[in-house]
C-alpha positions, 0 to 999 in steps of 0.5 A: 830730454836724454834721447839716444841717437838710435831712437832719434834715427828711428824717429827721423826715418819714420819708424816710430809711431803713436805715443813715442813719436808724439813724446819726441815731437813735444820734446823738440819744441822745448829743447833746442839741442834736441831739435839740432840733433834731429836736424843733423840726423835728417841732413845725414840721411839726405846725403846717404842712405842709412845702413838699414835702407842699404840692407833692405835694398840688398835684400830686395836685390837678392830675393827678387830673382828667387821670387821671379824664378819661383813664379815661373817654375825655374828655381834651382837648388844648389846640391853641394853634395853633387858639386863635390862629387862632380869635382871629385870625378874631375880630379879622378879623371885628371889623375887617370889621364896622367897615369895613362900618359905615364904608362904610355911613356913607359911603354914607349921607353921600354919599346925603345930599349928593346929595339936598341937591344935587338939592333945590338943583337943583330943589326940586320934583324937576322937573329930575332923576329918580333911578332904579336907583341913577343920576341922570337929567336930566328936564323942563327940564334934559332939554329943554335938553340935547336942544335947546340949543346952546352959543352959543344959550341959550334966553331965560328958561330957568334951565338953560344948556348949556355945552359938548358933546363926544364921550366916550371911550366914543363917546357925547356929553356936555354940561356945564350950569349953573343960572343962578338963585341955586342956583349949580349946575353939572354934567355929563351924558352920553347913555345910551340916549336919556336924559341921565345926570347924572354930576357935580353941583357946588354951588360957585361957578363960576370965572367967568361962563358966562351970556354968549351968545358965547365959545368952548369954552375960556372955557366950560370955564374958567367951570366949577367945578373938580369939573366940569372934572375930570369933563370931563377924565376923559371927553373924547376929542379937542376939544369940538364946534364950533358946526357939529358940535354942530348936527349932533349935535342933528339926529341925536338925539345918537346 
């Protein structure tokens, strides 16, 4: 009889029942080659479990813990959406931590730069004071901003006031420079009876600001680019002329 191997394997494994099994058993009695094939199938089966048996064993191994958990009420369902959401939150926290670290590094770098500028401006700290997160004029710098007129520099003073103007907020602002080897320039604005220093630049000015004459245009042209930019962002109208500047000084820059 022409019996396929799959059918013989089912016979050997005991899966066939009834007439089909009886038909094969009858054929084995009269067909030596068929009996040999059955013997080979049984030999292979005795040496290693069949693929069907392995699959069944694997199913039992996987299903049994689930059945046990269900029986004890401890079965858990994996929520893929929750897993993805948790992974996203972890990634966002990691990115947020990196951003905070970069901001901290930037703040430290900015603080160091400001400290270097302050130190160059006044090694003994006498021209500025750092209070409540802001830099204010002090000592000779505060005196110059209070008293000096643009066209009347004080002889022997290291500080030179460059120009004065009304800011968009209505308060007065004045540019200044240090005339020694430090080559610093800056912008200070009047806030509550003191001068807050908004900009310091350690670069060389684009021209000389040490002359005792000139006009506001030439004074601006002599400032470093960073200070010019700070002035342009704050100024309202035109710089004060000599008479307006004198009047502002008499009023205490209010």
